PANUZA-888069 format. One record per residue (C-alpha): residue number from 1; residue in one letter; x, y, z. Coordinates in nm, 2 decimals, m for minus. Example, Ala and Ser with C-alpha at 12.3 -4.5 7.8 and 13.67 -1.06 7.14 Angstrom:
REM PANUZA-888069
<site guke="1" lovo="a" east="1.23" north="m0.45" up="0.78"/>
<site guke="2" lovo="s" east="1.37" north="m0.11" up="0.71"/>
This chain:
REM PANUZA-888069
<site guke="1" lovo="m" east="8.59" north="2.44" up="12.80"/>
<site guke="2" lovo="s" east="8.35" north="2.41" up="13.10"/>
<site guke="3" lovo="a" east="7.97" north="2.53" up="13.08"/>
<site guke="4" lovo="t" east="8.06" north="2.89" up="13.22"/>
<site guke="5" lovo="e" east="8.39" north="2.93" up="13.03"/>
<site guke="6" lovo="p" east="8.33" north="3.18" up="12.75"/>
<site guke="7" lovo="r" east="8.41" north="3.09" up="12.41"/>
<site guke="8" lovo="s" east="8.77" north="3.20" up="12.31"/>
<site guke="9" lovo="v" east="8.92" north="3.27" up="11.98"/>
<site guke="10" lovo="e" east="9.30" north="3.35" up="11.92"/>
<site guke="11" lovo="i" east="9.24" north="3.71" up="11.80"/>
<site guke="12" lovo="a" east="8.92" north="3.96" up="11.85"/>
<site guke="13" lovo="i" east="8.89" north="4.26" up="11.60"/>
<site guke="14" lovo="i" east="8.68" north="4.56" up="11.75"/>
<site guke="15" lovo="g" east="8.50" north="4.73" up="11.44"/>
<site guke="16" lovo="a" east="8.43" north="4.64" up="11.12"/>
<site guke="17" lovo="g" east="8.45" north="4.93" up="10.91"/>
<site guke="18" lovo="f" east="8.72" north="4.93" up="10.70"/>
<site guke="19" lovo="t" east="9.02" north="4.91" up="10.90"/>
<site guke="20" lovo="g" east="8.85" north="4.59" up="11.11"/>
<site guke="21" lovo="i" east="8.77" north="4.41" up="10.73"/>
<site guke="22" lovo="g" east="9.12" north="4.49" up="10.61"/>
<site guke="23" lovo="m" east="9.29" north="4.39" up="10.92"/>
<site guke="24" lovo="a" east="9.07" north="4.08" up="10.87"/>
<site guke="25" lovo="i" east="9.14" north="4.00" up="10.50"/>
<site guke="26" lovo="r" east="9.54" north="4.02" up="10.58"/>
<site guke="27" lovo="l" east="9.49" north="3.76" up="10.88"/>
<site guke="28" lovo="r" east="9.38" north="3.52" up="10.58"/>
<site guke="29" lovo="q" east="9.61" north="3.60" up="10.34"/>
<site guke="30" lovo="a" east="9.83" north="3.50" up="10.60"/>
<site guke="31" lovo="g" east="9.63" north="3.16" up="10.69"/>
<site guke="32" lovo="l" east="9.46" north="3.27" up="11.03"/>
<site guke="33" lovo="e" east="9.14" north="3.17" up="11.07"/>
<site guke="34" lovo="d" east="9.08" north="3.18" up="11.46"/>
<site guke="35" lovo="f" east="8.95" north="3.55" up="11.48"/>
<site guke="36" lovo="e" east="8.65" north="3.74" up="11.49"/>
<site guke="37" lovo="i" east="8.52" north="4.12" up="11.41"/>
<site guke="38" lovo="l" east="8.32" north="4.23" up="11.70"/>
<site guke="39" lovo="e" east="8.10" north="4.49" up="11.54"/>
<site guke="40" lovo="r" east="7.80" north="4.69" up="11.74"/>
<site guke="41" lovo="a" east="7.58" north="4.75" up="11.46"/>
<site guke="42" lovo="d" east="7.39" north="4.48" up="11.21"/>
<site guke="43" lovo="d" east="7.61" north="4.56" up="10.90"/>
<site guke="44" lovo="v" east="7.97" north="4.60" up="10.83"/>
<site guke="45" lovo="g" east="8.12" north="4.94" up="10.69"/>
<site guke="46" lovo="g" east="8.18" north="5.14" up="10.97"/>
<site guke="47" lovo="t" east="8.14" north="5.53" up="10.94"/>
<site guke="48" lovo="w" east="8.03" north="5.49" up="10.56"/>
<site guke="49" lovo="r" east="7.77" north="5.30" up="10.68"/>
<site guke="50" lovo="d" east="7.63" north="5.55" up="10.92"/>
<site guke="51" lovo="n" east="7.68" north="5.90" up="10.73"/>
<site guke="52" lovo="r" east="7.41" north="5.98" up="10.51"/>
<site guke="53" lovo="y" east="7.39" north="6.30" up="10.47"/>
<site guke="54" lovo="p" east="7.32" north="6.48" up="10.11"/>
<site guke="55" lovo="g" east="7.67" north="6.52" up="9.96"/>
<site guke="56" lovo="c" east="7.86" north="6.30" up="10.16"/>
<site guke="57" lovo="a" east="8.18" north="6.12" up="9.96"/>
<site guke="58" lovo="v" east="8.54" north="6.07" up="10.03"/>
<site guke="59" lovo="d" east="8.78" north="6.31" up="10.04"/>
<site guke="60" lovo="v" east="9.12" north="6.09" up="9.92"/>
<site guke="61" lovo="q" east="9.09" north="6.02" up="9.56"/>
<site guke="62" lovo="s" east="8.89" north="5.66" up="9.49"/>
<site guke="63" lovo="h" east="9.19" north="5.48" up="9.38"/>
<site guke="64" lovo="l" east="9.39" north="5.56" up="9.65"/>
<site guke="65" lovo="y" east="9.13" north="5.53" up="9.87"/>
<site guke="66" lovo="s" east="9.07" north="5.14" up="9.87"/>
<site guke="67" lovo="y" east="9.29" north="4.86" up="9.96"/>
<site guke="68" lovo="s" east="9.58" north="4.81" up="9.76"/>
<site guke="69" lovo="f" east="9.55" north="4.43" up="9.72"/>
<site guke="70" lovo="a" east="9.19" north="4.51" up="9.61"/>
<site guke="71" lovo="p" east="9.16" north="4.79" up="9.37"/>
<site guke="72" lovo="n" east="8.86" north="4.89" up="9.20"/>
<site guke="73" lovo="p" east="8.83" north="4.97" up="8.86"/>
<site guke="74" lovo="d" east="8.42" north="5.10" up="8.87"/>
<site guke="75" lovo="w" east="8.48" north="5.39" up="9.06"/>
<site guke="76" lovo="s" east="8.23" north="5.62" up="8.93"/>
<site guke="77" lovo="a" east="8.39" north="5.93" up="9.03"/>
<site guke="78" lovo="v" east="8.75" north="6.07" up="9.09"/>
<site guke="79" lovo="y" east="8.60" north="6.09" up="9.49"/>
<site guke="80" lovo="a" east="8.36" north="5.82" up="9.51"/>
<site guke="81" lovo="p" east="8.05" north="5.91" up="9.69"/>
<site guke="82" lovo="r" east="7.89" north="5.75" up="9.98"/>
<site guke="83" lovo="d" east="7.73" north="5.44" up="9.84"/>
<site guke="84" lovo="e" east="8.00" north="5.32" up="9.63"/>
<site guke="85" lovo="i" east="8.25" north="5.33" up="9.94"/>
<site guke="86" lovo="w" east="8.00" north="5.16" up="10.16"/>
<site guke="87" lovo="r" east="7.93" north="4.88" up="9.87"/>
<site guke="88" lovo="y" east="8.32" north="4.86" up="9.82"/>
<site guke="89" lovo="i" east="8.37" north="4.78" up="10.17"/>
<site guke="90" lovo="r" east="8.06" north="4.51" up="10.15"/>
<site guke="91" lovo="t" east="8.16" north="4.35" up="9.87"/>
<site guke="92" lovo="c" east="8.56" north="4.32" up="9.97"/>
<site guke="93" lovo="a" east="8.41" north="4.16" up="10.28"/>
<site guke="94" lovo="e" east="8.28" north="3.88" up="10.08"/>
<site guke="95" lovo="r" east="8.53" north="3.82" up="9.83"/>
<site guke="96" lovo="f" east="8.76" north="3.79" up="10.06"/>
<site guke="97" lovo="g" east="8.55" north="3.55" up="10.27"/>
<site guke="98" lovo="v" east="8.54" north="3.74" up="10.59"/>
<site guke="99" lovo="v" east="8.18" north="3.78" up="10.66"/>
<site guke="100" lovo="g" east="8.11" north="3.46" up="10.85"/>
<site guke="101" lovo="h" east="8.41" north="3.64" up="11.10"/>
<site guke="102" lovo="v" east="8.19" north="3.94" up="11.16"/>
<site guke="103" lovo="r" east="7.97" north="3.93" up="11.50"/>
<site guke="104" lovo="p" east="7.70" north="4.16" up="11.48"/>
<site guke="105" lovo="n" east="7.51" north="4.33" up="11.72"/>
<site guke="106" lovo="h" east="7.83" north="4.25" up="11.97"/>
<site guke="107" lovo="e" east="7.92" north="4.61" up="12.08"/>
<site guke="108" lovo="v" east="8.25" north="4.61" up="12.32"/>
<site guke="109" lovo="e" east="8.14" north="4.76" up="12.64"/>
<site guke="110" lovo="r" east="8.52" north="4.65" up="12.81"/>
<site guke="111" lovo="a" east="8.83" north="4.45" up="12.79"/>
<site guke="112" lovo="d" east="9.04" north="4.33" up="13.05"/>
<site guke="113" lovo="w" east="9.33" north="4.14" up="13.04"/>
<site guke="114" lovo="d" east="9.37" north="3.85" up="13.26"/>
<site guke="115" lovo="d" east="9.73" north="3.77" up="13.34"/>
<site guke="116" lovo="e" east="9.65" north="3.39" up="13.51"/>
<site guke="117" lovo="r" east="9.44" north="3.28" up="13.14"/>
<site guke="118" lovo="q" east="9.72" north="3.55" up="12.97"/>
<site guke="119" lovo="r" east="9.40" north="3.63" up="12.77"/>
<site guke="120" lovo="w" east="9.17" north="3.91" up="12.72"/>
<site guke="121" lovo="i" east="8.83" north="3.93" up="12.87"/>
<site guke="122" lovo="v" east="8.66" north="4.12" up="12.60"/>
<site guke="123" lovo="q" east="8.32" north="4.19" up="12.77"/>
<site guke="124" lovo="t" east="8.05" north="4.25" up="12.49"/>
<site guke="125" lovo="t" east="7.64" north="4.32" up="12.52"/>
<site guke="126" lovo="a" east="7.63" north="3.94" up="12.36"/>
<site guke="127" lovo="g" east="7.78" north="3.81" up="12.61"/>
<site guke="128" lovo="p" east="8.20" north="3.77" up="12.70"/>
<site guke="129" lovo="l" east="8.49" north="3.65" up="12.49"/>
<site guke="130" lovo="l" east="8.85" north="3.55" up="12.55"/>
<site guke="131" lovo="a" east="9.11" north="3.64" up="12.29"/>
<site guke="132" lovo="r" east="9.46" north="3.62" up="12.27"/>
<site guke="133" lovo="f" east="9.54" north="3.90" up="12.10"/>
<site guke="134" lovo="l" east="9.27" north="4.27" up="12.08"/>
<site guke="135" lovo="v" east="9.23" north="4.44" up="11.82"/>
<site guke="136" lovo="s" east="9.13" north="4.78" up="11.82"/>
<site guke="137" lovo="a" east="8.99" north="4.89" up="11.47"/>
<site guke="138" lovo="m" east="8.75" north="5.15" up="11.65"/>
<site guke="139" lovo="g" east="8.75" north="5.48" up="11.42"/>
<site guke="140" lovo="p" east="8.77" north="5.85" up="11.52"/>
<site guke="141" lovo="l" east="8.46" north="5.93" up="11.37"/>
<site guke="142" lovo="s" east="8.28" north="5.66" up="11.50"/>
<site guke="143" lovo="e" east="8.09" north="5.84" up="11.81"/>
<site guke="144" lovo="i" east="7.86" north="6.13" up="11.75"/>
<site guke="145" lovo="s" east="7.98" north="6.46" up="11.91"/>
<site guke="146" lovo="r" east="7.72" north="6.70" up="11.99"/>
<site guke="147" lovo="p" east="7.78" north="7.02" up="12.11"/>
<site guke="148" lovo="a" east="7.67" north="7.13" up="12.47"/>
<site guke="149" lovo="i" east="7.53" north="7.44" up="12.37"/>
<site guke="150" lovo="p" east="7.21" north="7.54" up="12.63"/>
<site guke="151" lovo="g" east="6.87" north="7.49" up="12.45"/>
<site guke="152" lovo="l" east="6.96" north="7.25" up="12.21"/>
<site guke="153" lovo="e" east="6.82" north="6.95" up="12.38"/>
<site guke="154" lovo="t" east="6.50" north="7.18" up="12.38"/>
<site guke="155" lovo="f" east="6.48" north="7.31" up="12.05"/>
<site guke="156" lovo="a" east="6.12" north="7.28" up="11.90"/>
<site guke="157" lovo="g" east="6.25" north="7.23" up="11.54"/>
<site guke="158" lovo="a" east="6.37" north="6.93" up="11.37"/>
<site guke="159" lovo="c" east="6.70" north="6.88" up="11.48"/>
<site guke="160" lovo="f" east="6.98" north="6.62" up="11.42"/>
<site guke="161" lovo="h" east="7.39" north="6.55" up="11.35"/>
<site guke="162" lovo="s" east="7.50" north="6.48" up="10.99"/>
<site guke="163" lovo="a" east="7.61" north="6.16" up="11.11"/>
<site guke="164" lovo="a" east="7.25" north="6.07" up="11.18"/>
<site guke="165" lovo="w" east="7.08" north="6.26" up="10.90"/>
<site guke="166" lovo="d" east="6.70" north="6.24" up="10.91"/>
<site guke="167" lovo="h" east="6.58" north="6.18" up="10.55"/>
<site guke="168" lovo="t" east="6.19" north="6.19" up="10.63"/>
<site guke="169" lovo="h" east="6.22" north="6.55" up="10.71"/>
<site guke="170" lovo="d" east="6.22" north="6.76" up="10.40"/>
<site guke="171" lovo="l" east="6.42" north="7.07" up="10.44"/>
<site guke="172" lovo="t" east="6.31" north="7.22" up="10.07"/>
<site guke="173" lovo="a" east="6.22" north="7.60" up="10.09"/>
<site guke="174" lovo="e" east="6.26" north="7.61" up="10.55"/>
<site guke="175" lovo="r" east="6.49" north="7.81" up="10.73"/>
<site guke="176" lovo="v" east="6.80" north="7.63" up="10.84"/>
<site guke="177" lovo="a" east="7.13" north="7.64" up="11.06"/>
<site guke="178" lovo="v" east="7.42" north="7.44" up="10.99"/>
<site guke="179" lovo="i" east="7.60" north="7.46" up="11.31"/>
<site guke="180" lovo="g" east="8.03" north="7.39" up="11.23"/>
<site guke="181" lovo="t" east="8.25" north="7.43" up="10.88"/>
<site guke="182" lovo="g" east="8.43" north="7.10" up="10.89"/>
<site guke="183" lovo="a" east="8.46" north="6.84" up="10.60"/>
<site guke="184" lovo="s" east="8.16" north="6.71" up="10.64"/>
<site guke="185" lovo="a" east="7.95" north="7.07" up="10.66"/>
<site guke="186" lovo="a" east="8.20" north="7.13" up="10.33"/>
<site guke="187" lovo="q" east="7.99" north="6.86" up="10.14"/>
<site guke="188" lovo="l" east="7.64" north="6.91" up="10.29"/>
<site guke="189" lovo="i" east="7.59" north="7.31" up="10.27"/>
<site guke="190" lovo="p" east="7.65" north="7.30" up="9.86"/>
<site guke="191" lovo="e" east="7.38" north="7.00" up="9.87"/>
<site guke="192" lovo="l" east="7.15" north="7.26" up="10.14"/>
<site guke="193" lovo="q" east="7.18" north="7.60" up="9.95"/>
<site guke="194" lovo="p" east="7.00" north="7.54" up="9.65"/>
<site guke="195" lovo="a" east="6.70" north="7.37" up="9.81"/>
<site guke="196" lovo="v" east="6.65" north="7.56" up="10.16"/>
<site guke="197" lovo="a" east="6.51" north="7.98" up="10.20"/>
<site guke="198" lovo="r" east="6.73" north="8.05" up="10.45"/>
<site guke="199" lovo="l" east="7.09" north="7.88" up="10.51"/>
<site guke="200" lovo="l" east="7.24" north="8.01" up="10.81"/>
<site guke="201" lovo="v" east="7.61" north="7.86" up="10.87"/>
<site guke="202" lovo="f" east="7.75" north="7.90" up="11.22"/>
<site guke="203" lovo="q" east="8.14" north="7.92" up="11.22"/>
<site guke="204" lovo="r" east="8.40" north="7.91" up="11.47"/>
<site guke="205" lovo="t" east="8.71" north="7.86" up="11.26"/>
<site guke="206" lovo="p" east="8.75" north="7.88" up="10.96"/>
<site guke="207" lovo="a" east="8.91" north="7.62" up="10.72"/>
<site guke="208" lovo="w" east="9.18" north="7.60" up="10.48"/>
<site guke="209" lovo="t" east="9.04" north="7.47" up="10.16"/>
<site guke="210" lovo="f" east="9.22" north="7.28" up="9.89"/>
<site guke="211" lovo="p" east="9.07" north="7.20" up="9.53"/>
<site guke="212" lovo="r" east="8.93" north="6.89" up="9.49"/>
<site guke="213" lovo="r" east="8.85" north="6.91" up="9.11"/>
<site guke="214" lovo="n" east="8.61" north="6.61" up="9.10"/>
<site guke="215" lovo="r" east="8.51" north="6.46" up="8.80"/>
<site guke="216" lovo="r" east="8.33" north="6.14" up="8.63"/>
<site guke="217" lovo="i" east="8.53" north="5.86" up="8.55"/>
<site guke="218" lovo="t" east="8.48" north="5.75" up="8.19"/>
<site guke="219" lovo="a" east="8.36" north="5.44" up="8.05"/>
<site guke="220" lovo="l" east="8.67" north="5.40" up="7.87"/>
<site guke="221" lovo="e" east="8.91" north="5.46" up="8.14"/>
<site guke="222" lovo="r" east="8.72" north="5.20" up="8.39"/>
<site guke="223" lovo="r" east="8.74" north="4.94" up="8.10"/>
<site guke="224" lovo="l" east="9.09" north="5.00" up="8.05"/>
<site guke="225" lovo="y" east="9.15" north="4.97" up="8.43"/>
<site guke="226" lovo="r" east="9.01" north="4.62" up="8.39"/>
<site guke="227" lovo="r" east="9.18" north="4.52" up="8.09"/>
<site guke="228" lovo="f" east="9.51" north="4.69" up="8.20"/>
<site guke="229" lovo="p" east="9.50" north="4.66" up="8.59"/>
<site guke="230" lovo="a" east="9.89" north="4.83" up="8.59"/>
<site guke="231" lovo="m" east="9.72" north="5.14" up="8.43"/>
<site guke="232" lovo="q" east="9.50" north="5.18" up="8.78"/>
<site guke="233" lovo="r" east="9.81" north="5.11" up="9.02"/>
<site guke="234" lovo="l" east="9.98" north="5.41" up="8.81"/>
<site guke="235" lovo="v" east="9.75" north="5.61" up="8.89"/>
<site guke="236" lovo="r" east="9.72" north="5.55" up="9.25"/>
<site guke="237" lovo="a" east="10.09" north="5.60" up="9.24"/>
<site guke="238" lovo="r" east="10.07" north="5.94" up="9.14"/>
<site guke="239" lovo="q" east="9.81" north="6.02" up="9.33"/>
<site guke="240" lovo="y" east="9.98" north="5.88" up="9.65"/>
<site guke="241" lovo="w" east="10.32" north="6.04" up="9.57"/>
<site guke="242" lovo="y" east="10.16" north="6.38" up="9.47"/>
<site guke="243" lovo="r" east="9.97" north="6.41" up="9.85"/>
<site guke="244" lovo="e" east="10.28" north="6.27" up="9.97"/>
<site guke="245" lovo="s" east="10.46" north="6.57" up="9.79"/>
<site guke="246" lovo="l" east="10.19" north="6.80" up="9.92"/>
<site guke="247" lovo="a" east="10.28" north="6.71" up="10.32"/>
<site guke="248" lovo="t" east="10.59" north="6.81" up="10.29"/>
<site guke="249" lovo="f" east="10.46" north="7.18" up="10.25"/>
<site guke="250" lovo="f" east="10.38" north="7.14" up="10.62"/>
<site guke="251" lovo="h" east="10.72" north="7.05" up="10.78"/>
<site guke="252" lovo="r" east="10.82" north="7.43" up="10.75"/>
<site guke="253" lovo="s" east="10.66" north="7.78" up="10.78"/>
<site guke="254" lovo="w" east="10.84" north="7.89" up="10.48"/>
<site guke="255" lovo="r" east="10.76" north="7.63" up="10.30"/>
<site guke="256" lovo="a" east="10.39" north="7.63" up="10.40"/>
<site guke="257" lovo="s" east="10.39" north="8.04" up="10.29"/>
<site guke="258" lovo="p" east="10.38" north="7.98" up="9.88"/>
<site guke="259" lovo="l" east="10.07" north="7.73" up="9.94"/>
<site guke="260" lovo="e" east="9.87" north="7.93" up="10.20"/>
<site guke="261" lovo="a" east="9.93" north="8.22" up="9.88"/>
<site guke="262" lovo="l" east="9.82" north="8.00" up="9.63"/>
<site guke="263" lovo="m" east="9.48" north="7.96" up="9.83"/>
<site guke="264" lovo="r" east="9.46" north="8.28" up="9.94"/>
<site guke="265" lovo="l" east="9.43" north="8.39" up="9.54"/>
<site guke="266" lovo="r" east="9.19" north="8.11" up="9.48"/>
<site guke="267" lovo="l" east="8.99" north="8.22" up="9.81"/>
<site guke="268" lovo="r" east="9.04" north="8.59" up="9.64"/>
<site guke="269" lovo="r" east="8.84" north="8.44" up="9.29"/>
<site guke="270" lovo="q" east="8.57" north="8.31" up="9.43"/>
<site guke="271" lovo="v" east="8.51" north="8.55" up="9.70"/>
<site guke="272" lovo="r" east="8.47" north="8.88" up="9.58"/>
<site guke="273" lovo="d" east="8.38" north="9.04" up="9.93"/>
<site guke="274" lovo="p" east="8.69" north="9.20" up="10.14"/>
<site guke="275" lovo="v" east="8.44" north="9.14" up="10.45"/>
<site guke="276" lovo="l" east="8.34" north="8.78" up="10.36"/>
<site guke="277" lovo="r" east="8.66" north="8.70" up="10.25"/>
<site guke="278" lovo="r" east="8.86" north="8.79" up="10.58"/>
<site guke="279" lovo="r" east="8.58" north="8.57" up="10.74"/>
<site guke="280" lovo="l" east="8.68" north="8.29" up="10.58"/>
<site guke="281" lovo="t" east="9.01" north="8.33" up="10.59"/>
<site guke="282" lovo="p" east="9.22" north="8.10" up="10.84"/>
<site guke="283" lovo="t" east="9.46" north="8.30" up="11.09"/>
<site guke="284" lovo="y" east="9.68" north="7.99" up="11.10"/>
<site guke="285" lovo="r" east="9.92" north="7.80" up="10.92"/>
<site guke="286" lovo="i" east="9.77" north="7.52" up="10.65"/>
<site guke="287" lovo="g" east="9.81" north="7.19" up="10.79"/>
<site guke="288" lovo="c" east="9.68" north="7.25" up="11.17"/>
<site guke="289" lovo="k" east="9.37" north="7.13" up="11.13"/>
<site guke="290" lovo="r" east="9.25" north="6.92" up="10.88"/>
<site guke="291" lovo="i" east="9.22" north="7.09" up="10.55"/>
<site guke="292" lovo="v" east="8.89" north="7.09" up="10.36"/>
<site guke="293" lovo="v" east="8.88" north="6.96" up="10.00"/>
<site guke="294" lovo="s" east="8.63" north="7.14" up="9.84"/>
<site guke="295" lovo="d" east="8.53" north="7.28" up="9.45"/>
<site guke="296" lovo="d" east="8.25" north="7.52" up="9.58"/>
<site guke="297" lovo="y" east="8.21" north="7.56" up="9.91"/>
<site guke="298" lovo="h" east="8.36" north="7.92" up="9.94"/>
<site guke="299" lovo="r" east="8.11" north="8.01" up="9.64"/>
<site guke="300" lovo="e" east="7.80" north="7.93" up="9.85"/>
<site guke="301" lovo="f" east="7.84" north="8.19" up="10.09"/>
<site guke="302" lovo="t" east="7.83" north="8.44" up="9.77"/>
<site guke="303" lovo="c" east="7.47" north="8.32" up="9.72"/>
<site guke="304" lovo="v" east="7.19" north="8.59" up="9.87"/>
<site guke="305" lovo="n" east="6.98" north="8.28" up="10.05"/>
<site guke="306" lovo="v" east="7.30" north="8.16" up="10.29"/>
<site guke="307" lovo="e" east="7.45" north="8.37" up="10.56"/>
<site guke="308" lovo="l" east="7.79" north="8.31" up="10.77"/>
<site guke="309" lovo="i" east="7.77" north="8.38" up="11.12"/>
<site guke="310" lovo="f" east="8.12" north="8.41" up="11.32"/>
<site guke="311" lovo="a" east="8.00" north="8.53" up="11.66"/>
<site guke="312" lovo="p" east="8.01" north="8.28" up="11.94"/>
<site guke="313" lovo="i" east="7.67" north="8.07" up="12.01"/>
<site guke="314" lovo="r" east="7.56" north="8.12" up="12.35"/>
<site guke="315" lovo="e" east="7.24" north="7.94" up="12.38"/>
<site guke="316" lovo="i" east="6.93" north="7.85" up="12.12"/>
<site guke="317" lovo="r" east="6.62" north="7.98" up="12.27"/>
<site guke="318" lovo="l" east="6.27" north="7.94" up="12.09"/>
<site guke="319" lovo="h" east="6.19" north="8.24" up="11.87"/>
């Protein structure tokens, strides 16, 4: 290699989140060592490193939301909080020896195929790299999406995205507006409601919700999983096939109708006000958008300090 020739690897992986670390582990298990993980941040973890908003947690059961080859018998809850997920990813990276392959602060700016060299030329913020194979492990939630609302940039109060939460700002007893009612908002709103003076929730599209039934995993269960790993594998398999069976309801409209009826009945029990309930009821078939997994999201709208606003936002003005 000449003095000006970029360093070369067999495989370059973009991103050190769940996918990138999993890919790297499998490469090592297959006997391949000539690879690098190009990570723009200074640590592994991806979205679980970056998202730190109150209530942030996984919405897939912890036993299932993990590598099949690396079960964790010490999950604290059926749906683990964010800190545990991030710690799990870091632990797996260390346990399977892929930390040394991670190149932090290497943000990929572009990649071009060089036909003559039969290599990818990967341009990063730390310099170029040649790779025979290029694997994209960039998560769909890695980029913050800010709404293009007139006046948002000049808003005088504290303003931040859930994926870039400002923990230095105390929202206690303040008037707070949440724009959006997706999965992150459904976790965030129940955490904010008891603390703030007023909570305004701006909803564009109501979401179908599904019961979470979260609970603490007992010390006895954790001991059994450590002593008898097959028990945890059985729990994981049951969770997998349960979710797979639910997916069959979305393939045909006549199959979805009974599930929708159950979700409407659940909403009726949680929200007695018919006007509010109608505004929280989706008009599209279940499965067309991401389903929100929550036990307490809809109940929050019945609290006296919470107001649901479903009119479109035209602009934000100083009051």
